[in-house]
NUGU-208641 format. One line per field, with one value per residue (C-alpha): residue in one letter; x, y, z. Coordinates in Angstrom, 1 decimal, decimal comma. Example, Ala and Ser with C-alpha at 12.3 -4.5 7.8 and 13.67 -1.06 7.14 Angstrom:
% NUGU-208641
residu	(a|s)
xx	(12,3|13,7)
yy	(-4,5|-1,1)
zz	(7,8|7,1)
***
This chain:
% NUGU-208641
residu	(m|t|a|v|s|p|a|v|g|p|g|v|a|p|p|a|t|r|t|s|v|r|r|v|a|v|a|s|c|i|g|t|t|i|e|f|y|d|f|f|i|y|g|t|a|a|a|l|v|f|p|k|v|f|f|p|a|l|g|s|t|a|g|t|v|a|s|f|a|t|f|a|v|a|f|i|a|r|p|v|g|a|m|l|f|g|h|y|g|d|r|i|g|r|k|k|t|l|i|s|t|l|l|l|m|g|i|s|t|l|l|i|g|l|l|p|s|a|s|t|i|g|v|a|a|p|i|i|l|v|l|l|r|f|g|q|g|f|a|v|g|g|e|w|a|g|a|t|l|l|t|a|e|y|a|p|p|g|k|r|g|l|y|a|m|f|p|q|l|g|p|a|i|a|f|i|l|s|s|s|t|f|l|i|t|g|a|v|l|g|d|s|n|e|t|f|l|n|w|g|w|r|v|p|f|v|f|s|i|v|l|v|g|i|g|l|y|m|r|l|a|i|e|e|t|p|v|f|r|a|n|q|a|q|r|a|l|d|g|p|d|a|a|p|r|t|l|p|f|l|d|a|w|r|y|q|r|k|e|i|l|l|s|a|g|a|l|a|t|l|f|a|f|f|y|m|g|t|a|f|l|t|s|y|g|t|k|t|l|g|f|s|r|p|f|v|l|m|v|g|i|a|s|a|v|v|f|g|i|a|i|i|v|s|a|l|y|s|d|r|i|g|r|r|k|v|i|m|a|s|c|v|a|a|l|v|w|a|l|a|l|f|p|v|l|d|t|g|s|p|v|a|f|a|i|g|m|f|v|t|l|a|i|f|g|v|a|y|g|p|c|g|a|l|l|p|e|m|f|q|t|r|y|r|y|t|g|a|g|l|g|y|n|l|a|g|v|l|g|g|a|v|p|p|l|i|a|a|p|l|a|s|s|y|g|s|s|a|i|g|v|m|l|a|v|l|a|v|v|s|f|f|c|t|k|a|l|v|e|t|k|d|h|a|l)
xx	(0,0|1,1|1,9|0,0|1,1|-1,7|-0,6|-1,3|-4,2|-6,8|-5,5|-1,9|-0,3|0,4|4,0|4,7|7,1|10,3|8,8|5,6|7,6|9,8|6,8|5,2|8,5|8,7|5,1|5,4|8,5|6,9|3,7|5,5|7,8|4,7|3,0|6,1|6,9|3,6|4,3|7,8|7,1|4,9|7,8|10,1|7,4|6,8|10,4|10,9|7,5|4,5|5,5|5,3|2,4|0,0|1,2|2,6|1,1|2,9|6,5|9,5|9,8|6,1|5,3|7,9|6,4|2,9|4,1|5,7|2,5|0,6|3,4|2,9|-0,9|-0,3|1,4|-1,7|-3,8|-1,6|-2,7|-6,3|-5,6|-3,8|-6,9|-9,4|-7,4|-6,0|-9,6|-10,3|-6,9|-7,5|-11,0|-11,1|-7,4|-4,1|-4,4|-7,8|-6,9|-3,6|-5,4|-7,6|-4,7|-2,9|-6,0|-6,6|-2,9|-3,0|-6,2|-5,0|-1,7|-3,1|-5,6|-2,7|-1,0|-4,2|-5,0|-5,0|-2,7|-3,7|-3,4|-6,2|-8,7|-7,5|-7,7|-9,6|-6,2|-4,4|-7,6|-8,0|-4,3|-4,6|-7,5|-5,6|-2,5|-4,7|-5,8|-2,2|-1,4|-4,6|-3,5|0,1|-1,2|-2,8|0,0|3,1|1,7|-0,1|3,0|5,3|2,7|2,5|6,2|6,6|3,7|5,0|8,6|10,1|11,3|14,8|14,4|11,8|14,4|15,4|12,0|10,5|13,3|11,7|8,8|11,3|13,3|10,3|11,1|14,7|13,7|10,8|13,1|15,4|12,4|10,9|14,2|15,0|11,6|12,0|15,5|14,6|11,6|13,9|16,4|13,8|12,3|15,8|15,4|13,4|11,9|8,9|8,0|8,7|6,5|3,7|3,3|6,6|6,2|2,9|4,5|5,7|2,3|0,4|3,0|2,3|-1,0|1,1|3,0|-0,3|-1,5|1,7|1,2|-2,4|-1,4|1,2|-1,0|-3,9|-1,6|-0,6|-2,6|-3,7|-1,0|-1,1|-1,1|-4,3|-6,0|-5,2|-6,6|-9,8|-10,1|-9,8|-12,5|-14,8|-14,2|-14,9|-18,3|-20,8|-18,7|-15,9|-15,3|-17,2|-15,2|-14,4|-12,8|-9,1|-8,2|-9,8|-8,1|-4,7|-5,1|-6,5|-3,9|-0,8|-1,0|2,6|4,0|2,2|3,5|7,0|7,3|6,1|8,8|11,5|10,8|10,4|14,1|13,9|11,1|12,8|16,0|14,3|12,1|14,7|17,1|14,8|12,2|13,8|17,4|16,1|14,7|17,7|20,2|18,4|17,1|19,6|22,9|22,1|22,8|21,1|18,0|19,7|22,6|20,4|18,3|21,4|22,7|19,3|19,5|22,9|21,9|18,9|21,3|23,3|20,3|19,0|22,3|22,0|18,4|19,7|22,6|20,7|17,8|20,0|22,0|18,9|18,2|21,5|21,7|18,1|16,1|16,6|20,4|20,4|17,9|19,6|22,9|21,2|19,9|23,4|24,7|21,7|22,5|26,1|25,3|22,4|24,8|27,3|25,0|24,3|27,8|28,9|26,2|26,8|30,4|28,6|30,7|28,9|30,9|29,8|26,1|26,5|28,1|25,3|22,6|24,5|25,1|21,6|19,9|22,3|21,4|17,8|18,4|20,0|16,9|14,4|15,7|14,8|11,5|9,7|10,0|10,0|6,5|4,6|6,4|5,1|1,4|-1,1|-2,6|-6,2|-5,1|-1,6|-2,4|-3,9|-1,3|1,8|0,2|-0,6|2,9|4,5|2,2|2,2|6,0|5,4|3,4|6,1|9,1|7,8|5,2|6,7|10,5|10,0|7,2|9,3|12,7|12,5|11,2|13,9|16,7|15,3|15,1|18,0|20,2|20,5|22,2|18,8|17,5|20,4|19,5|15,9|17,0|19,4|16,6|14,5|17,4|17,6|13,9|14,1|17,0|15,3|12,0|13,8|15,6|12,3|11,0|11,2|13,4|11,1|13,4|12,5|8,8|6,4|3,7)
yy	(0,0|3,6|5,4|8,7|11,3|12,5|16,0|15,9|18,1|17,8|18,4|17,7|14,5|12,1|10,9|7,3|5,1|3,9|0,4|1,5|3,6|0,6|-1,7|0,8|1,1|-2,7|-3,0|-0,2|-1,8|-5,2|-3,7|-1,7|-4,7|-6,9|-4,2|-3,5|-7,2|-7,6|-4,5|-5,5|-9,1|-7,5|-5,4|-8,5|-10,5|-7,6|-7,7|-11,5|-13,1|-11,0|-10,1|-13,8|-14,8|-11,9|-10,2|-13,0|-11,7|-8,3|-9,7|-9,0|-5,2|-4,3|-7,0|-5,5|-2,0|-3,3|-5,1|-2,0|-0,1|-2,3|-1,7|2,0|1,8|1,4|4,8|6,4|4,7|5,8|9,4|8,2|5,8|8,5|10,7|8,0|6,3|9,7|10,9|7,9|8,1|11,7|11,0|7,6|7,0|5,7|2,2|1,2|2,6|0,7|-2,6|-1,8|-1,1|-4,3|-6,4|-4,8|-5,4|-9,0|-9,9|-8,1|-9,9|-13,3|-13,0|-12,0|-15,2|-17,2|-15,3|-17,5|-16,6|-15,0|-18,4|-19,7|-16,8|-14,5|-10,7|-10,9|-11,9|-8,6|-6,6|-8,3|-7,9|-4,1|-4,0|-6,0|-3,9|-0,8|-2,4|-2,8|0,8|2,0|0,1|1,4|4,9|4,7|2,7|4,8|8,0|6,0|3,9|6,9|8,9|6,0|6,3|10,1|10,9|8,5|9,6|12,0|15,4|15,3|11,7|11,6|10,8|7,8|6,4|7,3|5,4|2,0|2,1|3,4|0,2|-1,8|-1,5|-2,6|-5,7|-6,3|-6,2|-8,7|-11,0|-10,6|-11,3|-14,2|-15,7|-15,7|-16,9|-19,9|-20,7|-20,8|-23,0|-25,5|-25,8|-26,1|-22,7|-24,2|-21,3|-23,4|-24,5|-21,0|-19,4|-21,9|-21,7|-21,1|-17,3|-17,6|-19,0|-15,6|-14,1|-16,9|-17,0|-13,3|-14,2|-15,7|-12,5|-10,5|-12,6|-11,7|-8,1|-8,0|-9,6|-6,9|-4,0|-5,1|-5,2|-1,5|1,6|4,7|7,5|9,9|12,9|11,7|10,8|14,2|15,9|13,9|14,6|18,3|18,3|16,4|19,0|21,8|20,3|22,1|25,3|23,6|24,7|22,6|19,7|19,8|17,1|16,6|16,6|20,1|21,5|20,1|21,5|24,8|25,6|23,7|23,2|24,6|22,0|19,1|20,1|20,9|17,6|15,8|17,4|16,9|13,2|12,5|11,5|9,3|7,3|7,3|5,9|3,3|1,8|2,2|0,4|-2,4|-3,2|-1,6|-2,8|-6,3|-6,3|-4,5|-7,0|-10,1|-9,0|-6,4|-7,4|-11,1|-11,9|-14,9|-14,5|-15,9|-13,5|-10,4|-11,4|-12,0|-8,6|-7,1|-8,7|-7,3|-3,9|-3,9|-4,3|-1,3|0,9|-0,3|0,9|4,2|4,7|4,2|6,6|9,4|9,2|9,5|12,3|14,2|14,5|16,4|18,6|18,6|16,8|19,3|19,2|15,4|15,2|18,0|16,1|13,0|15,1|16,3|12,7|11,6|14,2|13,0|9,3|9,6|10,5|7,9|4,9|3,5|4,0|1,9|-0,7|-1,0|-2,2|-5,5|-6,4|-8,3|-6,1|-3,0|-4,1|-4,8|-1,3|0,2|-1,3|-0,6|3,1|3,7|2,3|3,9|7,3|6,4|5,4|8,7|10,6|8,0|7,9|11,5|11,7|9,5|12,3|15,2|14,8|14,2|17,3|19,5|19,1|19,9|17,0|17,3|16,5|15,2|11,7|13,1|15,8|13,6|10,8|13,2|14,7|11,3|9,6|12,4|12,1|8,4|9,3|11,7|9,6|6,1|5,8|7,8|6,7|2,9|3,4|5,5|4,0|1,1|3,3|5,9|3,3|1,8|5,1|7,1|4,7|4,0|7,4|9,1|7,4|9,0|12,4|11,9|11,0|14,0|16,4|14,9|15,3|19,1|19,5|17,6|19,7|23,0|21,8|20,6|23,9|25,7|23,7|24,9|22,8|20,8|18,8|21,2|21,4|20,2|17,7)
zz	(0,0|-0,6|2,6|3,0|5,5|7,8|7,3|3,6|2,7|-0,1|-3,5|-2,5|-3,8|-0,9|-0,9|-1,9|-0,1|-1,8|-1,9|-3,7|-6,2|-7,0|-7,4|-9,8|-11,8|-12,2|-13,2|-15,7|-17,2|-17,5|-19,0|-21,7|-22,4|-23,2|-25,2|-27,3|-27,7|-29,4|-31,5|-32,5|-33,5|-36,1|-37,4|-37,5|-39,3|-41,7|-42,7|-42,9|-43,6|-44,5|-48,1|-49,0|-46,7|-47,2|-50,4|-52,6|-55,8|-55,6|-56,0|-53,8|-53,8|-54,0|-51,4|-49,0|-49,5|-48,9|-45,8|-44,4|-45,3|-42,9|-40,4|-40,8|-40,3|-36,5|-36,4|-37,9|-35,3|-32,4|-32,1|-32,3|-29,4|-27,5|-27,7|-26,7|-24,0|-22,9|-22,3|-20,0|-18,5|-17,5|-16,3|-14,7|-13,9|-15,3|-13,9|-15,4|-18,8|-18,9|-18,3|-21,3|-23,6|-22,5|-23,3|-26,7|-27,7|-26,5|-28,4|-31,6|-31,5|-30,9|-33,8|-36,1|-35,2|-36,0|-39,3|-42,4|-45,2|-48,6|-50,3|-48,0|-47,8|-50,5|-50,3|-47,0|-45,3|-45,9|-45,1|-41,7|-41,1|-41,5|-39,1|-36,5|-37,0|-36,4|-33,1|-32,1|-32,9|-31,1|-27,9|-28,0|-28,6|-25,1|-23,5|-23,5|-21,9|-19,1|-18,3|-18,1|-16,0|-13,5|-12,8|-13,2|-10,9|-8,3|-8,5|-5,9|-7,2|-8,8|-9,7|-12,4|-15,1|-13,0|-12,4|-15,8|-17,3|-16,3|-18,8|-21,4|-21,0|-22,1|-25,9|-25,4|-23,5|-25,9|-28,9|-27,3|-26,6|-30,1|-31,9|-29,6|-30,1|-33,9|-33,5|-31,3|-33,5|-36,6|-34,7|-33,5|-37,0|-38,5|-40,1|-42,9|-44,9|-45,9|-42,4|-41,0|-43,6|-43,2|-39,4|-37,6|-37,6|-35,8|-32,6|-31,3|-31,8|-30,0|-27,2|-26,5|-24,7|-21,9|-21,4|-21,4|-18,5|-16,5|-17,4|-16,2|-12,9|-12,3|-13,3|-11,1|-8,1|-8,3|-7,1|-8,9|-8,8|-5,9|-8,2|-10,0|-6,7|-5,3|-8,4|-8,1|-4,4|-5,0|-7,7|-5,3|-2,6|-5,0|-5,7|-7,9|-7,8|-9,7|-13,3|-15,8|-17,2|-20,9|-23,0|-22,1|-25,8|-26,2|-23,1|-24,2|-27,7|-26,5|-23,8|-24,8|-28,6|-29,0|-26,6|-28,4|-31,8|-30,6|-28,8|-31,9|-33,9|-31,2|-31,0|-34,7|-35,2|-32,2|-33,9|-37,3|-36,0|-33,9|-36,6|-39,3|-36,9|-36,2|-38,9|-41,9|-41,3|-40,5|-44,0|-45,5|-43,9|-45,2|-48,6|-49,8|-48,1|-48,1|-44,5|-43,0|-40,8|-37,7|-38,0|-38,4|-35,5|-33,3|-34,2|-33,3|-29,9|-29,2|-30,5|-28,1|-25,2|-26,4|-26,7|-23,3|-21,8|-23,7|-22,2|-18,7|-19,0|-20,8|-18,4|-15,3|-16,9|-17,7|-14,0|-13,7|-16,8|-18,1|-20,7|-23,6|-23,6|-23,8|-26,6|-28,6|-28,3|-29,8|-32,7|-33,5|-33,4|-35,6|-38,2|-38,6|-38,4|-40,9|-43,7|-42,7|-42,0|-45,5|-46,9|-43,8|-44,4|-48,1|-47,6|-47,2|-44,1|-41,3|-38,8|-40,6|-40,4|-36,6|-36,1|-38,1|-35,9|-32,7|-33,4|-34,8|-31,7|-29,3|-30,7|-30,4|-26,7|-25,9|-27,0|-25,6|-22,0|-21,1|-22,9|-20,4|-17,9|-20,3|-21,7|-18,4|-17,0|-19,8|-19,2|-16,5|-14,5|-15,8|-19,4|-18,9|-20,2|-23,4|-24,0|-23,4|-25,5|-28,4|-28,6|-28,4|-31,0|-33,5|-33,4|-34,2|-37,4|-38,6|-37,7|-37,4|-40,2|-43,0|-43,1|-43,1|-45,8|-48,2|-47,5|-49,9|-52,8|-52,1|-52,1|-55,3|-57,1|-55,7|-53,9|-50,2|-49,5|-50,1|-46,9|-45,0|-46,4|-45,3|-41,8|-41,6|-42,5|-39,7|-37,3|-38,1|-37,5|-34,2|-33,0|-33,5|-32,1|-29,0|-28,7|-28,7|-25,7|-22,1|-19,8|-17,5|-15,1|-12,2|-12,9|-10,1|-11,1)
***
């Protein structure tokens, strides 16, 4: 139970014990790990399997583009999910909303694993795939803001970077799990392409339901955040004299539109580097560079460890020097590396491919660590879930949906260096958007 001081008055957040903060941090990390595991196995499958299973009539290049188009659908769904789940998160609480997002993600992922191929049910297969992918994106759109709010609103002042780091580690752990699951599945099946394409790829999707059960247990065991409870208590005390409640989305857009748009621009490069470094480079390594699937997956696992370490270091450092400076440093590194990445990869060396993955995801990790504290600190309690979720997921559309979708056509028409130029332009945009933000590390929630 959370310890509450008897001296705490209405409308003031009761302090949490160290034990309760740690429990919330662990629960948030496990929850985001499970949600992003479900999300990432789709990206891995989109690179390795879906062009042949759901788009066989389109050929290799067009099938890959179509597959990544379904991958991008989730990013279009994310802002919608952020608005809907943000509304309920700001009205009924963070905990209840996060249970809903976890269930939606788990059901959508399980059904993808059970979906018949195009050779069995024809055009209905890719259509249903798009709908289920939309469900995944809808769930993740509501997940991230709620998970970071849980830890940020529990964290003591001066340590929000530290505690908001835990849900940020979820994607790193999830990428390790998703790549490992595909790797183990391939090893057990003898890495037979035919068996893997027929049913082996479905194992990670069906297995996810076990993880969802673990996540539900953890989330049911934690309490609502003290900041949200204090806000609700104050409104109850205000009674009929309280200001009328409007939609959280309208309030967030009316009062902090600038922060929503700037945060979306600031985090766009973060998303571009992450999804280029996972889904696109998985496809590029196997199809363009000709590396084996097990090798590419093992490099992905190692690179996930690297970006997990980068998340920890940058989050801790942001408590000392501020969120903006750390993210701006990542943008400068992204600008330089974007122009060097594909010349390094196109040497065809396995070592060069590994370095490409490591550096790309390390730069992502440096930006990702501080943003778990940055976005919750930017918005008022009554619409914090909605505002943080909108900024984060609009960045996902700009940086996560567009680059993977246009990367293959760019490389085909202008060479792989064109992808680097696209990433460099995004890095410049993110740098100036971050520079325009106000430092938030000393803001009270």
